[in-house]
N, C-alpha and C positions, 0 to 999 in steps of 0.2 A: 190752563192748568195741566194740560196733557203732554206738555213738552213741545207743543207746536206753537205756543203763544209767542208774541214778539219778544225777542231777546233770548228765548230759551235755547234757540239753536246756535247762538253766537258763542263760540268757544274762546279759549284764551288767545286766539290769533287776533282778536279785535282790540287788544291792548287794555282790556279791563280786568285782566287776571294778574294778581300780585305775584303768582308763582310763574308768570310767563317768562321770567328771566332764566328759569331753569331749562327752557326749551330753546333749541337752536333752529333758527330760520335758515332754510336753504338759500345760499347766495345765488345771485343771478347766474344762469347758465348751468346750474347743477340740476340734474334730473330729480324729480320728486321721488323719494324713497331710495335715493342713492347712498344714504348713510351719513355719518358724521363728516364734517369738513376736514380739510387737511389740517394737521396739527392736533387732531383729536387723540383718542386712546390708542390709535395705531402708530403713533410716533410723530414727532414734529416734522412738518413739511411733507408728510405722506398721507394721501387720501386712500381710504379703503376701496377695494374694488366695488363698483356699483352693483347694488342688489336689484333683483327683478322687482318691478312695480307690483304693489299689492293689488291684485285683480279684484274688481268688484263686478261680479257676473250678473247675467240675467236672472239666474236662480236666486242670487242674493236680493235682487230688486223685488222679485216675487215674494220672498219672505218678508221684506220690508213693508210691502203692501199689507201683508197679514198683520204685521206689528201695528201699522196705522189703524187697521180696523179694530184691533183689541184696545188701542189707545182711545178710540172713539167710544167704545163700549164702556171702558172704565171711567172716562170723563162724563159720559152720559149718566152713569150710576151716581157719580158725585153730584151732578146737577139735580138728579132726581131726589136724593136725600136732602139737598139744600132746599128744594121746593117744598118737600114734606115738612122740613123744619120751619120754613116761613109760614106755611098753612097752619101747622100745629100751634106755633107761637101766636099767630093771629087769632086762632080759636080760643086759646087760653086767655089772651088779653081781652077777648069779648065776653069773658065770664063763663066759658064752657068749662065745667069741672070734669075730673076723671082722666079720660084717655089722652087729651092733648098734652098733658105733662109727660106722660110716658113716651108718647110718640116724639115729642120735641127732644127729650133726653136721648132717645135712641138715634134720632136723625143728627143731633149735634155731635154725638160721639162718632157716628159714621163719617161725618165730614172731617172730623179731626183725624180719624184713622186713614181716610182716603188721601188727605193732604200730606200727612206724614209719609205714607208709602209713595205718593207721587214724588215727594222731595227725595226720598232715598233712591228710587229708581232713576230719576232724572240726573241725580248727582253722579251716578256712575259714568254717564256719557257726556254731560255738558254742565254748564253753570245754570242752575235754576233761575229763570227770569233774567239770565245774563248777569246776575249779581256776583261779584267776586267773593263768594263765601268760601272760607277755608275748607279744605278737604272735600271739594266738589270737582266735577270733571275728572274723576279718578283715572279712567282709562286713558284719555289723551295725555294727561300730565304725568301719570305714573307708568306709562307704557314700557319704558326701558327697564324700570325696576321690576315690573311684572314679568318681563322677558327673562331677566336674571333669576327671579324667583322660580319661574317655570323650569329654566335650565337646571337650577340646583335641585329642584324637586325630582326631575327626571334622573339626574345623576345619582342622587341618594337612594331612590326607590326602584329604579329600573335598570341602572347600570352598575349595580353592586355585584361582586363576584358570586355571592350565594344565590342571588336571584337568577342571574344568567345561567349558572351551573344547574340549578334546580329546574329551570324551565327547559333547557336543552335535554336534560335527563328525562323529564316527563314526556317529551315528544317521542321518544323511542325512534330516533332518526335512523339508526342502523337497520332495524327490521323493516322500516318503511322504504328506505332506499333500496334495500336488497330485494324486496318483493316487487318494487317498481322496475328495477333493472332486469329482473328475471323475465319480464315480458318481452317477447321478440320485437314488438313495434317500438317499445321504449328504448331497447338497446340499439335499434336502427336509428332512432332519432338522436341519441347521444353520439353514436358513431358519426352521423352526418354533421352534427354540430362541431365535434372535435376535428373532423376533416376540414370544415370551413375555417375554423380557428387556426389550424396548422397551415393551410394555404395562405391565410392572411398574414400570419407571422413570417412565413418564408418570402412573401411578396414585399413586406416592409423592410426586411433585412437587406442591407447593401452588400452585394456580392464581394466587392473589393474589401470591405471591412472583415467579412467572415473569412475570405480567403487568406487575408493577412494573419488573422488569429489562428486559423487552422495550420497554416504553414509554420508560424512561429511555435505553436504548441508541438507539432510533430518534430520539428528540428530540435527544439529544446529538450524534448523527451529523448530523442535519439542520441543527442550529444551527452546527456546525463547518464546514460547507461552504457557500460562497456560490453561490446557485442562479441568479443573474442571467446570468452569462456562459454557463452551460450552456444555459439556456433560450433565450438569444439565438442561440447556434449552431444549436440544434435548429430554432428558428423560421426562421432564415435558410435552412437546408437545405430545410425544408418549402415555403417560398415559392419558392425557386429550382426545386424539382421540381414546382411547381404543385399540391402536395398540399392546399393550403388551398382550392382552387377548389370541391372537392366540398362543403366546409363552407359556402362562400358560396352555392352552388346550393341546398343544403338550407335555409339560412336564408331565401333568397328564396322558395322554394316554400312554406315554412311561413308566411311573412309574407303572401304573396298569399292563401293559403287563409284565414288569420285575418281579413284585411281583408274578404274576400268574406262571411264569416259574421258579422262584427261591424261592418258599415257604419254602422248606426244609432248604435252606441256611439261611433264615431269622430266622426260628425257632431254628436252631442249634446255631446261633449267640446269641440268647436270652438265651438259656440254658447254653451256655458256659460262660456267664457273671453272672450266678447265684452263690450265696455263696456255698461253699463246704459242708456245714452241712445240706442243704435242701435235701429232698428225690428226687430221679430222676423223679418219676412220677409227683411230684409237679412242677419240672422244665419244664417237658414236657407240662403239662397243661398250665402253664404260657406262654410258648413259642407259643403254639397254639392260646391262647387268644390274645396275642399281635399281632400275624400275622393277625388274623381275623379282629381285630379292625383297624389295619393299612390298610388292603385291603379295608375295608368298608369306611374308611376315604378318601382314594384316589379315590375310585369309586364314592362316593358322590361328591367330587370335580370335577371329570370328567363330571358327568352327571348333576350337578346343577350349572348353571351360577350365581345364587345368593347365593352360599355357603358362609358362614361367613369367611372361610379361604381366599377365593378370595378377599373379601373386605379388609381383613387384608393386603394382598399382595398389593392391590391398595394404601392403606394408607402408607405402608412402602415405596413404590416406590415414592409416592408424597413427603413424608418427605425427602427421600434420594436426590431427585432432588432439593429440596429447600436447603438442606445442601451443596450440590455441588456448589451452587451459592453463598451462604451467610456464611456458617460456616467455619471459618479459619482452624480449626483442620481437618475437612473432606477434604478441598481443599489441605492442606499440605500433608495429607496421599496419596491423589491421585497423587500429584506431585512426591512424593518419589517413589510411585509404578511405575509411568511413567519412572522415571530415572533408576530404577532397571531393568525394561523391556528393555529399549533402550540400557543399558549397557551390556546386555547379548550378548555373542558372536554369539549365534544362530540367534538372531534378526539382528545383524549387517551383518551376512552372507546372510540373506534373503534380506536385503536392497541392499547389493552390488550385489547380483545375479539378482536383478530386471533389471540392465542394460543389462546383457547377454540376458535375455528374450526379452527385448525391442529391442535390436540390431538385434536379429534373426528375430523378427517379421517384423521390418522395412526392412531388407535385402530381406526377402522373398516377401514382398509386392512390393518392388521396382523392383524386377526381373520379376514379373508376370504382363504381359500387361493387364490382365483382373482383377487385384486386385482392391479392393475398393479404396485404396490409389491412384493408378494411374488414375483410372476413375474419381475420385473426383478432382484430380489435373488438368486433362484435361478439365473437365467441368468448373472448376474455371477459367482456362486460357481463354477459349472461351468466357465465360461470361465477364471477364475483357476486352477482346478485343472488344467485342460488345459495351460495355459501353464507352471505350476509343474512338471508332470510331464515336460515336454519341454525347457524352457528352462533350461540349466545356469547361465546368468548370473543369472537370476531366483532360482534355487535358492540360489546362492552369496550373493546379496544378502539373502534372507530368513534364511538360516542365520547370516550375519554379524550381522544385527540381533539375533537370538535369543542368539547367543553374547555379544555386547556387553551385552545386557540382563541375562543370567544372571550374567556376570562382575561387573557393577556391583552386583547384588543381593548376591552372596556375599561380595564384598570390602567392601562398605559395611556390611552387616548381619551379618557373620560372628559378631561377638561376641554379638549378640542371638540368633542361631540356636543357637549352642553353649550359651548360657546357658539356653536352653529345656531342653536335655538335663540340665545340671547342676542347675537349679532343680527340675525335675521329679523327678529322683532324690532330691534333698534333701528333697522333700516326702513321699516314701514312708516308710511305717513300717518300721523296721529289721528287726523280726522277720518281718513279712510278706514283705519283700524277700528275706530269707535263705531263707524257706520256698519261695518261688516259684523262685528261682534253683536251689536244691537239687532241686526237683521236675524241672527241665528238664535239669540236667547231672549230678545225683547218681548216676544209674544208671551212667554212664560212669566216674565217680569210684570207684564200688565195684569196677569192673574193675581199677582201679589197685591196690586192696587184694589182689585175687586174684592179679594179676600179681606184686605184691611178695612174696606168700607163695611162689609157685612159683619166681620168680627167686632169692629169698633161699635157698630150699632147695637149688637147683642150685648157687648160689655157695658155700654152706656145704659141700656135698658135694665140690665141686671143691677148695676150700681144704683140707679134711680129707684128701682123697686125696693132694694134693701134699705136705702135711706128713708123712703117713705114708710116702710114697715117699722123701722126703728123710731122714726120721728112721730109716727101716728099713734 
């Protein structure tokens, strides 16, 4: 009568359960706990992904031994009251007056209470005595419905917008995160984790894909923006500020030095361009004269800030800056030049290779604990933590973002979250589920049997006493 008697452990799998048709047996070759077969609720011809087997651990077995001990105790108490009933009835039949009637009534009611509670407890997990009594073996046969009910309960009472928002608000996450981040060791830990995540992300990314994206983005951006007006404004400002003069000075110095070192080459070039009918000495004198005049001109430009040629350069640059901004022909030529430059393979290779250089730089900085990147990240985290710990407005803003994000997730994906519960329960083996649940709550359920025996005995004694008093 304790659930261990013959037949009590046989569930609906033995073919004696009229509700057995509602349960699906796993076909051959399908792992136990793998879920519904193909063609089930997941769609015709498709089997759901196998779920992990429902683990029955050593801890569960230890709890189950405790349940068996409590079953023995409850059954022993039932046998005790049955023996008391037999003895009291025997004494009453032998003519003993008084107490046997009271004891027999109490023992009889105790047996009824014990049997009723045994039936109720056993019916949760199996068929009492193996009999196909309706509404028994509730957990094995109603497992899927219980999973759906549990999922609905969680969705309605734990995944509602008000509950999530109120819970997050009560946690005071902003202040806690701020105080935590303000500690140097915590900032170091977060920095290290971010560095690891960054290195992992850069390792996973394919260089060829990123290079293609970077190259396309830069090229598309450059082609979409007209550079002429911008260059014109920049050149106009440079000329107005005199910034170009240093460049002119540098060109003059380098030109003078080059002419000094390569005078013979200049004279040879002039002589080589002379007509063939002129005498050689005339060509030589012309070449020397040209070289001297050119050297004098460059030297004067180098040494005289007010040289007329410098003024001509200023005028040219000023006019060119204006044309870049206003002259359609000049702007068109600049755009065509830009397109030609961007279209060259060498330029595209340089743009694409920028990612490799950037990736190497970031990886190196992320690995070095003393790099500027990590030191700045650590300082920023500590500064953010200090502000979060003291600034209530910032705390409220952060908590508002978290609340909105959490509410969006639970309201948008509540069905998917709750279906995780129901689908997981549906994938469990019915017998294993029943055993595991019984191992966890069965000991308390056996106390119900003990309490039913005691309460039944007291109720029977009270009823018998009242009836005797009224009848006497």
